[in-house]
TIGU-96737 format. One record per residue: residue in three letters; z, y negated, x negated of N, C-alpha, C in turn. Coordinates in nm, 2 decimals, always signed. Layout:
TIGU-96737
<node rest="ALA" n_c3="Z" n_c2="Y" n_c1="X" ca_c3="Z" ca_c2="Y" ca_c1="X" c_c3="Z" c_c2="Y" c_c1="X"/>
...
END
This chain:
TIGU-96737
<node rest="MET" n_c3="+1.56" n_c2="-3.35" n_c1="+3.54" ca_c3="+1.54" ca_c2="-3.40" ca_c1="+3.38" c_c3="+1.52" c_c2="-3.51" c_c1="+3.32"/>
<node rest="GLU" n_c3="+1.60" n_c2="-3.59" n_c1="+3.26" ca_c3="+1.57" ca_c2="-3.72" ca_c1="+3.22" c_c3="+1.41" c_c2="-3.71" c_c1="+3.13"/>
<node rest="ASN" n_c3="+1.37" n_c2="-3.85" n_c1="+3.12" ca_c3="+1.25" ca_c2="-3.86" ca_c1="+3.04" c_c3="+1.29" c_c2="-3.83" c_c1="+2.88"/>
<node rest="LYS" n_c3="+1.40" n_c2="-3.87" n_c1="+2.84" ca_c3="+1.44" ca_c2="-3.86" ca_c1="+2.71" c_c3="+1.49" c_c2="-3.72" c_c1="+2.67"/>
<node rest="GLU" n_c3="+1.52" n_c2="-3.64" n_c1="+2.77" ca_c3="+1.54" ca_c2="-3.50" ca_c1="+2.75" c_c3="+1.42" c_c2="-3.41" c_c1="+2.76"/>
<node rest="LYS" n_c3="+1.33" n_c2="-3.45" n_c1="+2.83" ca_c3="+1.22" ca_c2="-3.39" ca_c1="+2.83" c_c3="+1.15" c_c2="-3.41" c_c1="+2.71"/>
<node rest="GLU" n_c3="+1.12" n_c2="-3.52" n_c1="+2.65" ca_c3="+1.07" ca_c2="-3.56" ca_c1="+2.54" c_c3="+1.11" c_c2="-3.48" c_c1="+2.42"/>
<node rest="LYS" n_c3="+1.25" n_c2="-3.46" n_c1="+2.42" ca_c3="+1.35" ca_c2="-3.38" ca_c1="+2.30" c_c3="+1.29" c_c2="-3.25" c_c1="+2.31"/>
<node rest="LEU" n_c3="+1.29" n_c2="-3.20" n_c1="+2.43" ca_c3="+1.25" ca_c2="-3.07" ca_c1="+2.47" c_c3="+1.11" c_c2="-3.05" c_c1="+2.43"/>
<node rest="LYS" n_c3="+1.02" n_c2="-3.12" n_c1="+2.46" ca_c3="+0.88" ca_c2="-3.10" ca_c1="+2.40" c_c3="+0.90" c_c2="-3.11" c_c1="+2.25"/>
<node rest="LYS" n_c3="+0.93" n_c2="-3.21" n_c1="+2.16" ca_c3="+0.93" ca_c2="-3.21" ca_c1="+2.05" c_c3="+1.00" c_c2="-3.10" c_c1="+1.97"/>
<node rest="THR" n_c3="+1.12" n_c2="-3.01" n_c1="+2.02" ca_c3="+1.16" ca_c2="-2.91" ca_c1="+1.99" c_c3="+1.07" c_c2="-2.80" c_c1="+2.00"/>
<node rest="SER" n_c3="+0.99" n_c2="-2.79" n_c1="+2.11" ca_c3="+0.90" ca_c2="-2.70" ca_c1="+2.12" c_c3="+0.79" c_c2="-2.70" c_c1="+2.03"/>
<node rest="ASP" n_c3="+0.76" n_c2="-2.82" n_c1="+1.99" ca_c3="+0.65" ca_c2="-2.86" ca_c1="+1.89" c_c3="+0.69" c_c2="-2.79" c_c1="+1.77"/>
<node rest="ILE" n_c3="+0.81" n_c2="-2.80" n_c1="+1.73" ca_c3="+0.88" ca_c2="-2.78" ca_c1="+1.60" c_c3="+0.87" c_c2="-2.61" c_c1="+1.61"/>
<node rest="LEU" n_c3="+0.89" n_c2="-2.54" n_c1="+1.71" ca_c3="+0.89" ca_c2="-2.41" ca_c1="+1.67" c_c3="+0.75" c_c2="-2.36" c_c1="+1.69"/>
<node rest="LEU" n_c3="+0.68" n_c2="-2.44" n_c1="+1.78" ca_c3="+0.51" ca_c2="-2.39" ca_c1="+1.76" c_c3="+0.46" c_c2="-2.39" c_c1="+1.62"/>
<node rest="LYS" n_c3="+0.50" n_c2="-2.50" n_c1="+1.55" ca_c3="+0.47" ca_c2="-2.50" ca_c1="+1.44" c_c3="+0.53" c_c2="-2.41" c_c1="+1.29"/>
<node rest="GLY" n_c3="+0.61" n_c2="-2.31" n_c1="+1.36" ca_c3="+0.70" ca_c2="-2.27" ca_c1="+1.27" c_c3="+0.83" c_c2="-2.25" c_c1="+1.25"/>
<node rest="GLY" n_c3="+0.88" n_c2="-2.35" n_c1="+1.33" ca_c3="+1.00" ca_c2="-2.36" ca_c1="+1.28" c_c3="+1.08" c_c2="-2.23" c_c1="+1.37"/>
<node rest="LYS" n_c3="+1.21" n_c2="-2.21" n_c1="+1.31" ca_c3="+1.31" ca_c2="-2.11" ca_c1="+1.37" c_c3="+1.44" c_c2="-2.16" c_c1="+1.43"/>
<node rest="LEU" n_c3="+1.47" n_c2="-2.11" n_c1="+1.55" ca_c3="+1.57" ca_c2="-2.14" ca_c1="+1.62" c_c3="+1.72" c_c2="-2.04" c_c1="+1.54"/>
<node rest="LEU" n_c3="+1.81" n_c2="-2.11" n_c1="+1.49" ca_c3="+1.92" ca_c2="-2.09" ca_c1="+1.41" c_c3="+2.02" c_c2="-2.02" c_c1="+1.53"/>
<node rest="GLY" n_c3="+2.08" n_c2="-1.91" n_c1="+1.49" ca_c3="+2.19" ca_c2="-1.85" ca_c1="+1.59" c_c3="+2.30" c_c2="-1.97" c_c1="+1.59"/>
<node rest="GLY" n_c3="+2.33" n_c2="-2.04" n_c1="+1.49" ca_c3="+2.45" ca_c2="-2.13" ca_c1="+1.49" c_c3="+2.44" c_c2="-2.26" c_c1="+1.55"/>
<node rest="ALA" n_c3="+2.57" n_c2="-2.33" n_c1="+1.58" ca_c3="+2.54" ca_c2="-2.45" ca_c1="+1.67" c_c3="+2.57" c_c2="-2.57" c_c1="+1.54"/>
<node rest="CYS" n_c3="+2.55" n_c2="-2.71" n_c1="+1.58" ca_c3="+2.58" ca_c2="-2.80" ca_c1="+1.50" c_c3="+2.70" c_c2="-2.82" c_c1="+1.51"/>
<node rest="PRO" n_c3="+2.78" n_c2="-2.84" n_c1="+1.37" ca_c3="+2.91" ca_c2="-2.88" ca_c1="+1.37" c_c3="+2.94" c_c2="-2.99" c_c1="+1.44"/>
<node rest="GLN" n_c3="+2.89" n_c2="-3.10" n_c1="+1.42" ca_c3="+2.91" ca_c2="-3.23" ca_c1="+1.48" c_c3="+2.89" c_c2="-3.22" c_c1="+1.64"/>
<node rest="CYS" n_c3="+2.79" n_c2="-3.20" n_c1="+1.66" ca_c3="+2.79" ca_c2="-3.18" ca_c1="+1.80" c_c3="+2.75" c_c2="-3.08" c_c1="+1.93"/>
<node rest="GLY" n_c3="+2.75" n_c2="-2.96" n_c1="+1.84" ca_c3="+2.73" ca_c2="-2.82" ca_c1="+1.93" c_c3="+2.58" c_c2="-2.82" c_c1="+1.96"/>
<node rest="GLY" n_c3="+2.52" n_c2="-2.89" n_c1="+1.93" ca_c3="+2.37" ca_c2="-2.88" ca_c1="+1.96" c_c3="+2.30" c_c2="-2.77" c_c1="+1.90"/>
<node rest="LEU" n_c3="+2.16" n_c2="-2.75" n_c1="+1.94" ca_c3="+2.09" ca_c2="-2.63" ca_c1="+1.87" c_c3="+2.02" c_c2="-2.67" c_c1="+1.73"/>
<node rest="LEU" n_c3="+2.03" n_c2="-2.56" n_c1="+1.66" ca_c3="+2.01" ca_c2="-2.60" ca_c1="+1.53" c_c3="+1.87" c_c2="-2.54" c_c1="+1.47"/>
<node rest="LEU" n_c3="+1.76" n_c2="-2.60" n_c1="+1.41" ca_c3="+1.64" ca_c2="-2.53" ca_c1="+1.41" c_c3="+1.63" c_c2="-2.54" c_c1="+1.24"/>
<node rest="LEU" n_c3="+1.56" n_c2="-2.45" n_c1="+1.21" ca_c3="+1.50" ca_c2="-2.46" ca_c1="+1.07" c_c3="+1.36" c_c2="-2.46" c_c1="+1.04"/>
<node rest="TYR" n_c3="+1.31" n_c2="-2.59" n_c1="+0.96" ca_c3="+1.16" ca_c2="-2.62" ca_c1="+0.99" c_c3="+1.14" c_c2="-2.67" c_c1="+0.83"/>
<node rest="GLN" n_c3="+1.06" n_c2="-2.60" n_c1="+0.77" ca_c3="+1.02" ca_c2="-2.61" ca_c1="+0.64" c_c3="+1.12" c_c2="-2.66" c_c1="+0.54"/>
<node rest="GLY" n_c3="+1.21" n_c2="-2.54" n_c1="+0.55" ca_c3="+1.34" ca_c2="-2.54" ca_c1="+0.45" c_c3="+1.44" c_c2="-2.64" c_c1="+0.49"/>
<node rest="ARG" n_c3="+1.44" n_c2="-2.73" n_c1="+0.62" ca_c3="+1.51" ca_c2="-2.83" ca_c1="+0.65" c_c3="+1.61" c_c2="-2.76" c_c1="+0.78"/>
<node rest="THR" n_c3="+1.74" n_c2="-2.77" n_c1="+0.76" ca_c3="+1.81" ca_c2="-2.74" ca_c1="+0.90" c_c3="+1.82" c_c2="-2.86" c_c1="+0.99"/>
<node rest="VAL" n_c3="+1.79" n_c2="-2.87" n_c1="+1.09" ca_c3="+1.79" ca_c2="-2.99" ca_c1="+1.17" c_c3="+1.85" c_c2="-2.97" c_c1="+1.30"/>
<node rest="CYS" n_c3="+1.94" n_c2="-3.05" n_c1="+1.37" ca_c3="+2.00" ca_c2="-3.05" ca_c1="+1.50" c_c3="+1.90" c_c2="-3.14" c_c1="+1.61"/>
<node rest="VAL" n_c3="+1.87" n_c2="-3.07" n_c1="+1.69" ca_c3="+1.79" ca_c2="-3.14" ca_c1="+1.79" c_c3="+1.84" c_c2="-3.25" c_c1="+1.85"/>
<node rest="ASN" n_c3="+2.00" n_c2="-3.27" n_c1="+1.85" ca_c3="+2.06" ca_c2="-3.38" ca_c1="+1.93" c_c3="+2.09" c_c2="-3.48" c_c1="+1.80"/>
<node rest="CYS" n_c3="+2.14" n_c2="-3.45" n_c1="+1.69" ca_c3="+2.18" ca_c2="-3.56" ca_c1="+1.58" c_c3="+2.05" c_c2="-3.60" c_c1="+1.51"/>
<node rest="ASP" n_c3="+1.97" n_c2="-3.51" n_c1="+1.47" ca_c3="+1.87" ca_c2="-3.56" ca_c1="+1.39" c_c3="+1.73" c_c2="-3.61" c_c1="+1.46"/>
<node rest="ASN" n_c3="+1.66" n_c2="-3.69" n_c1="+1.39" ca_c3="+1.55" ca_c2="-3.74" ca_c1="+1.47" c_c3="+1.44" c_c2="-3.66" c_c1="+1.46"/>
<node rest="ILE" n_c3="+1.42" n_c2="-3.57" n_c1="+1.55" ca_c3="+1.35" ca_c2="-3.49" ca_c1="+1.53" c_c3="+1.18" c_c2="-3.54" c_c1="+1.58"/>
<node rest="SER" n_c3="+1.19" n_c2="-3.65" n_c1="+1.63" ca_c3="+1.01" ca_c2="-3.73" ca_c1="+1.62" c_c3="+0.98" c_c2="-3.70" c_c1="+1.51"/>
<node rest="GLU" n_c3="+1.07" n_c2="-3.77" n_c1="+1.40" ca_c3="+1.01" ca_c2="-3.78" ca_c1="+1.26" c_c3="+0.96" c_c2="-3.65" c_c1="+1.21"/>
<node rest="ILE" n_c3="+1.06" n_c2="-3.56" n_c1="+1.23" ca_c3="+1.04" ca_c2="-3.43" ca_c1="+1.17" c_c3="+0.91" c_c2="-3.35" c_c1="+1.21"/>
<node rest="ALA" n_c3="+0.88" n_c2="-3.37" n_c1="+1.38" ca_c3="+0.79" ca_c2="-3.32" ca_c1="+1.40" c_c3="+0.64" c_c2="-3.36" c_c1="+1.38"/>
<node rest="LYS" n_c3="+0.65" n_c2="-3.46" n_c1="+1.31" ca_c3="+0.52" ca_c2="-3.53" ca_c1="+1.23" c_c3="+0.49" c_c2="-3.46" c_c1="+1.10"/>
<node rest="ILE" n_c3="+0.58" n_c2="-3.41" n_c1="+1.03" ca_c3="+0.59" ca_c2="-3.36" ca_c1="+0.90" c_c3="+0.45" c_c2="-3.23" c_c1="+0.93"/>
<node rest="PRO" n_c3="+0.35" n_c2="-3.30" n_c1="+0.83" ca_c3="+0.23" ca_c2="-3.19" ca_c1="+0.84" c_c3="+0.28" c_c2="-3.05" c_c1="+0.78"/>
<node rest="ILE" n_c3="+0.19" n_c2="-2.97" n_c1="+0.86" ca_c3="+0.18" ca_c2="-2.81" ca_c1="+0.79" c_c3="+0.09" c_c2="-2.79" c_c1="+0.67"/>
<node rest="VAL" n_c3="+0.13" n_c2="-2.77" n_c1="+0.56" ca_c3="+0.04" ca_c2="-2.76" ca_c1="+0.42" c_c3="+0.01" c_c2="-2.59" c_c1="+0.45"/>
<node rest="SER" n_c3="-0.10" n_c2="-2.58" n_c1="+0.44" ca_c3="-0.16" ca_c2="-2.42" ca_c1="+0.42" c_c3="-0.14" c_c2="-2.36" c_c1="+0.30"/>
<node rest="THR" n_c3="-0.13" n_c2="-2.24" n_c1="+0.30" ca_c3="-0.13" ca_c2="-2.16" ca_c1="+0.14" c_c3="-0.24" c_c2="-2.20" c_c1="+0.09"/>
<node rest="VAL" n_c3="-0.35" n_c2="-2.18" n_c1="+0.15" ca_c3="-0.51" ca_c2="-2.21" ca_c1="+0.11" c_c3="-0.50" c_c2="-2.37" c_c1="+0.03"/>
<node rest="ASP" n_c3="-0.45" n_c2="-2.45" n_c1="+0.08" ca_c3="-0.45" ca_c2="-2.57" ca_c1="+0.02" c_c3="-0.36" c_c2="-2.59" c_c1="-0.10"/>
<node rest="ILE" n_c3="-0.25" n_c2="-2.52" n_c1="-0.08" ca_c3="-0.16" ca_c2="-2.49" ca_c1="-0.20" c_c3="-0.25" c_c2="-2.45" c_c1="-0.28"/>
<node rest="ALA" n_c3="-0.31" n_c2="-2.33" n_c1="-0.31" ca_c3="-0.37" ca_c2="-2.23" ca_c1="-0.38" c_c3="-0.48" c_c2="-2.29" c_c1="-0.43"/>
<node rest="ARG" n_c3="-0.58" n_c2="-2.37" n_c1="-0.36" ca_c3="-0.67" ca_c2="-2.48" ca_c1="-0.42" c_c3="-0.62" c_c2="-2.57" c_c1="-0.52"/>
<node rest="ARG" n_c3="-0.50" n_c2="-2.65" n_c1="-0.48" ca_c3="-0.46" ca_c2="-2.75" ca_c1="-0.60" c_c3="-0.40" c_c2="-2.66" c_c1="-0.69"/>
<node rest="VAL" n_c3="-0.33" n_c2="-2.57" n_c1="-0.69" ca_c3="-0.27" ca_c2="-2.49" ca_c1="-0.80" c_c3="-0.38" c_c2="-2.44" c_c1="-0.89"/>
<node rest="GLU" n_c3="-0.52" n_c2="-2.37" n_c1="-0.84" ca_c3="-0.60" ca_c2="-2.36" ca_c1="-0.90" c_c3="-0.67" c_c2="-2.47" c_c1="-0.98"/>
<node rest="ASN" n_c3="-0.67" n_c2="-2.58" n_c1="-0.96" ca_c3="-0.74" ca_c2="-2.70" ca_c1="-0.98" c_c3="-0.69" c_c2="-2.73" c_c1="-1.10"/>
<node rest="LEU" n_c3="-0.50" n_c2="-2.72" n_c1="-1.12" ca_c3="-0.42" ca_c2="-2.77" ca_c1="-1.21" c_c3="-0.45" c_c2="-2.68" c_c1="-1.33"/>
<node rest="VAL" n_c3="-0.44" n_c2="-2.51" n_c1="-1.29" ca_c3="-0.45" ca_c2="-2.40" ca_c1="-1.38" c_c3="-0.60" c_c2="-2.44" c_c1="-1.46"/>
<node rest="SER" n_c3="-0.69" n_c2="-2.47" n_c1="-1.40" ca_c3="-0.83" ca_c2="-2.47" ca_c1="-1.45" c_c3="-0.81" c_c2="-2.57" c_c1="-1.55"/>
<node rest="LYS" n_c3="-0.77" n_c2="-2.70" n_c1="-1.53" ca_c3="-0.77" ca_c2="-2.81" ca_c1="-1.62" c_c3="-0.66" c_c2="-2.78" c_c1="-1.74"/>
<node rest="LYS" n_c3="-0.56" n_c2="-2.67" n_c1="-1.70" ca_c3="-0.45" ca_c2="-2.63" ca_c1="-1.82" c_c3="-0.56" c_c2="-2.55" c_c1="-1.94"/>
<node rest="ILE" n_c3="-0.61" n_c2="-2.48" n_c1="-1.87" ca_c3="-0.72" ca_c2="-2.40" ca_c1="-1.95" c_c3="-0.82" c_c2="-2.44" c_c1="-2.04"/>
<node rest="GLU" n_c3="-0.86" n_c2="-2.57" n_c1="-1.98" ca_c3="-0.95" ca_c2="-2.63" ca_c1="-2.07" c_c3="-0.87" c_c2="-2.72" c_c1="-2.17"/>
<node rest="GLU" n_c3="-0.76" n_c2="-2.76" n_c1="-2.16" ca_c3="-0.69" ca_c2="-2.82" ca_c1="-2.24" c_c3="-0.64" c_c2="-2.73" c_c1="-2.37"/>
<node rest="VAL" n_c3="-0.57" n_c2="-2.62" n_c1="-2.33" ca_c3="-0.53" ca_c2="-2.54" ca_c1="-2.40" c_c3="-0.63" c_c2="-2.50" c_c1="-2.50"/>
<node rest="ALA" n_c3="-0.77" n_c2="-2.44" n_c1="-2.45" ca_c3="-0.89" ca_c2="-2.42" ca_c1="-2.53" c_c3="-0.91" c_c2="-2.51" c_c1="-2.64"/>
<node rest="ARG" n_c3="-0.92" n_c2="-2.64" n_c1="-2.59" ca_c3="-0.93" ca_c2="-2.74" ca_c1="-2.67" c_c3="-0.84" c_c2="-2.73" c_c1="-2.78"/>
<node rest="HIS" n_c3="-0.71" n_c2="-2.73" n_c1="-2.76" ca_c3="-0.62" ca_c2="-2.73" ca_c1="-2.87" c_c3="-0.64" c_c2="-2.61" c_c1="-2.97"/>
<node rest="LEU" n_c3="-0.67" n_c2="-2.48" n_c1="-2.91" ca_c3="-0.67" ca_c2="-2.36" ca_c1="-2.99" c_c3="-0.81" c_c2="-2.40" c_c1="-3.06"/>
<node rest="GLU" n_c3="-0.90" n_c2="-2.45" n_c1="-3.01" ca_c3="-1.05" ca_c2="-2.49" ca_c1="-3.11" c_c3="-0.98" c_c2="-2.56" c_c1="-3.23"/>
<node rest="ASN" n_c3="-0.91" n_c2="-2.63" n_c1="-3.25" ca_c3="-0.88" ca_c2="-2.74" ca_c1="-3.33" c_c3="-0.75" c_c2="-2.70" c_c1="-3.42"/>
<node rest="GLU" n_c3="-0.69" n_c2="-2.57" n_c1="-3.36" ca_c3="-0.58" ca_c2="-2.55" ca_c1="-3.44" c_c3="-0.62" c_c2="-2.46" c_c1="-3.56"/>
<node rest="GLY" n_c3="-0.52" n_c2="-2.47" n_c1="-3.67" ca_c3="-0.54" ca_c2="-2.40" ca_c1="-3.81" c_c3="-0.42" c_c2="-2.31" c_c1="-3.82"/>
<node rest="ASP" n_c3="-0.31" n_c2="-2.33" n_c1="-3.75" ca_c3="-0.19" ca_c2="-2.24" ca_c1="-3.78" c_c3="-0.18" c_c2="-2.13" c_c1="-3.71"/>
<node rest="ILE" n_c3="-0.19" n_c2="-2.00" n_c1="-3.77" ca_c3="-0.22" ca_c2="-1.85" ca_c1="-3.68" c_c3="-0.13" c_c2="-1.86" c_c1="-3.58"/>
<node rest="LYS" n_c3="+0.05" n_c2="-1.89" n_c1="-3.61" ca_c3="+0.13" ca_c2="-1.88" ca_c1="-3.52" c_c3="+0.08" c_c2="-1.97" c_c1="-3.39"/>
<node rest="GLU" n_c3="+0.07" n_c2="-2.06" n_c1="-3.43" ca_c3="+0.02" ca_c2="-2.18" ca_c1="-3.30" c_c3="-0.08" c_c2="-2.10" c_c1="-3.22"/>
<node rest="GLN" n_c3="-0.21" n_c2="-2.05" n_c1="-3.32" ca_c3="-0.31" ca_c2="-2.03" ca_c1="-3.24" c_c3="-0.27" c_c2="-1.90" c_c1="-3.15"/>
<node rest="THR" n_c3="-0.19" n_c2="-1.79" n_c1="-3.20" ca_c3="-0.13" ca_c2="-1.69" ca_c1="-3.14" c_c3="-0.04" c_c2="-1.75" c_c1="-2.99"/>
<node rest="HIS" n_c3="+0.04" n_c2="-1.82" n_c1="-3.03" ca_c3="+0.09" ca_c2="-1.91" ca_c1="-2.88" c_c3="+0.01" c_c2="-1.96" c_c1="-2.81"/>
<node rest="LEU" n_c3="-0.09" n_c2="-2.04" n_c1="-2.86" ca_c3="-0.17" ca_c2="-2.07" ca_c1="-2.73" c_c3="-0.31" c_c2="-1.97" c_c1="-2.68"/>
<node rest="ALA" n_c3="-0.30" n_c2="-1.88" n_c1="-2.77" ca_c3="-0.37" ca_c2="-1.75" ca_c1="-2.68" c_c3="-0.31" c_c2="-1.69" c_c1="-2.58"/>
<node rest="GLU" n_c3="-0.18" n_c2="-1.67" n_c1="-2.62" ca_c3="-0.09" ca_c2="-1.60" ca_c1="-2.51" c_c3="-0.11" c_c2="-1.68" c_c1="-2.40"/>
<node rest="LEU" n_c3="-0.06" n_c2="-1.83" n_c1="-2.40" ca_c3="-0.06" ca_c2="-1.93" ca_c1="-2.31" c_c3="-0.18" c_c2="-1.92" c_c1="-2.21"/>
<node rest="LEU" n_c3="-0.31" n_c2="-1.92" n_c1="-2.29" ca_c3="-0.43" ca_c2="-1.90" ca_c1="-2.21" c_c3="-0.45" c_c2="-1.79" c_c1="-2.14"/>
<node rest="LEU" n_c3="-0.39" n_c2="-1.67" n_c1="-2.21" ca_c3="-0.40" ca_c2="-1.55" ca_c1="-2.12" c_c3="-0.32" c_c2="-1.55" c_c1="-1.98"/>
<node rest="LYS" n_c3="-0.18" n_c2="-1.62" n_c1="-2.01" ca_c3="-0.12" ca_c2="-1.64" ca_c1="-1.87" c_c3="-0.18" c_c2="-1.74" c_c1="-1.78"/>
<node rest="PHE" n_c3="-0.25" n_c2="-1.82" n_c1="-1.81" ca_c3="-0.31" ca_c2="-1.93" ca_c1="-1.72" c_c3="-0.45" c_c2="-1.84" c_c1="-1.66"/>
<node rest="MET" n_c3="-0.48" n_c2="-1.77" n_c1="-1.74" ca_c3="-0.60" ca_c2="-1.67" ca_c1="-1.66" c_c3="-0.56" c_c2="-1.56" c_c1="-1.57"/>
<node rest="GLU" n_c3="-0.44" n_c2="-1.52" n_c1="-1.62" ca_c3="-0.36" ca_c2="-1.43" ca_c1="-1.49" c_c3="-0.36" c_c2="-1.51" c_c1="-1.38"/>
<node rest="ILE" n_c3="-0.28" n_c2="-1.61" n_c1="-1.38" ca_c3="-0.25" ca_c2="-1.67" ca_c1="-1.27" c_c3="-0.36" c_c2="-1.72" c_c1="-1.21"/>
<node rest="LEU" n_c3="-0.49" n_c2="-1.76" n_c1="-1.27" ca_c3="-0.61" ca_c2="-1.80" ca_c1="-1.19" c_c3="-0.66" c_c2="-1.66" c_c1="-1.12"/>
<node rest="SER" n_c3="-0.67" n_c2="-1.57" n_c1="-1.18" ca_c3="-0.70" ca_c2="-1.45" ca_c1="-1.13" c_c3="-0.63" c_c2="-1.42" c_c1="-1.02"/>
<node rest="LYS" n_c3="-0.51" n_c2="-1.43" n_c1="-1.01" ca_c3="-0.42" ca_c2="-1.40" ca_c1="-0.89" c_c3="-0.46" c_c2="-1.49" c_c1="-0.77"/>
<node rest="ILE" n_c3="-0.47" n_c2="-1.62" n_c1="-0.81" ca_c3="-0.47" ca_c2="-1.72" ca_c1="-0.69" c_c3="-0.61" c_c2="-1.66" c_c1="-0.65"/>
<node rest="GLN" n_c3="-0.74" n_c2="-1.65" n_c1="-0.70" ca_c3="-0.86" ca_c2="-1.61" ca_c1="-0.64" c_c3="-0.84" c_c2="-1.49" c_c1="-0.58"/>
<node rest="LYS" n_c3="-0.77" n_c2="-1.40" n_c1="-0.60" ca_c3="-0.75" ca_c2="-1.28" ca_c1="-0.52" c_c3="-0.67" c_c2="-1.30" c_c1="-0.41"/>
<node rest="THR" n_c3="-0.60" n_c2="-1.39" n_c1="-0.38" ca_c3="-0.53" ca_c2="-1.44" ca_c1="-0.26" c_c3="-0.60" c_c2="-1.50" c_c1="-0.17"/>
<node rest="LYS" n_c3="-0.69" n_c2="-1.61" n_c1="-0.24" ca_c3="-0.80" ca_c2="-1.67" ca_c1="-0.17" c_c3="-0.90" c_c2="-1.55" c_c1="-0.11"/>
<node rest="GLN" n_c3="-0.94" n_c2="-1.47" n_c1="-0.17" ca_c3="-1.02" ca_c2="-1.37" ca_c1="-0.12" c_c3="-0.98" c_c2="-1.31" c_c1="+0.00"/>
<node rest="LYS" n_c3="-0.84" n_c2="-1.26" n_c1="-0.02" ca_c3="-0.78" ca_c2="-1.19" ca_c1="+0.11" c_c3="-0.77" c_c2="-1.27" c_c1="+0.24"/>
<node rest="SER" n_c3="-0.73" n_c2="-1.41" n_c1="+0.19" ca_c3="-0.71" ca_c2="-1.50" ca_c1="+0.30" c_c3="-0.85" c_c2="-1.49" c_c1="+0.39"/>
<node rest="GLU" n_c3="-0.93" n_c2="-1.52" n_c1="+0.30" ca_c3="-1.09" ca_c2="-1.56" ca_c1="+0.38" c_c3="-1.12" c_c2="-1.42" c_c1="+0.45"/>
<node rest="THR" n_c3="-1.10" n_c2="-1.31" n_c1="+0.42" ca_c3="-1.13" ca_c2="-1.18" ca_c1="+0.45" c_c3="-1.03" c_c2="-1.19" c_c1="+0.59"/>
<node rest="LYS" n_c3="-0.92" n_c2="-1.22" n_c1="+0.61" ca_c3="-0.84" ca_c2="-1.21" ca_c1="+0.70" c_c3="-0.90" c_c2="-1.30" c_c1="+0.80"/>
<node rest="ASN" n_c3="-0.93" n_c2="-1.43" n_c1="+0.77" ca_c3="-1.00" ca_c2="-1.52" ca_c1="+0.86" c_c3="-1.15" c_c2="-1.48" c_c1="+0.93"/>
<node rest="ASP" n_c3="-1.20" n_c2="-1.42" n_c1="+0.85" ca_c3="-1.34" ca_c2="-1.36" ca_c1="+0.88" c_c3="-1.30" c_c2="-1.25" c_c1="+0.98"/>
<node rest="ASP" n_c3="-1.19" n_c2="-1.17" n_c1="+0.95" ca_c3="-1.17" ca_c2="-1.06" ca_c1="+1.07" c_c3="-1.12" c_c2="-1.11" c_c1="+1.20"/>
<node rest="LYS" n_c3="-1.06" n_c2="-1.24" n_c1="+1.17" ca_c3="-1.00" ca_c2="-1.29" ca_c1="+1.31" c_c3="-1.15" c_c2="-1.34" c_c1="+1.37"/>
<node rest="ILE" n_c3="-1.24" n_c2="-1.41" n_c1="+1.33" ca_c3="-1.37" ca_c2="-1.45" ca_c1="+1.39" c_c3="-1.43" c_c2="-1.34" c_c1="+1.47"/>
<node rest="ILE" n_c3="-1.44" n_c2="-1.23" n_c1="+1.38" ca_c3="-1.51" ca_c2="-1.12" ca_c1="+1.43" c_c3="-1.42" c_c2="-1.04" c_c1="+1.55"/>
<node rest="ASP" n_c3="-1.29" n_c2="-1.06" n_c1="+1.57" ca_c3="-1.26" ca_c2="-1.00" ca_c1="+1.68" c_c3="-1.25" c_c2="-1.06" c_c1="+1.83"/>
END
């Protein structure tokens, strides 16, 4: 096997190890293997899998943290508007929005707790 082919095989296996999936079909252009990685379908022959293999994996915990920060900021923003609002209809709207943000925040925190519990279980095993 040539070095280029070995390198392509290594990069393909790296993508699979990072969570990529081997698709059942073949590339319509070259007949090569198709992979699904982070929502993108790629051909191991036609596409530059070197660049694809460099795409970082974003964990759900990282995403949850970012969303949690965003929702927390929105809660503060809505609370400030609610404090200064005189119109009852607008107060009702802002209160409902505040409740929605609080629900989202609660769900994120529960998800993070479940994730941390799973990680603790893995450490114990």
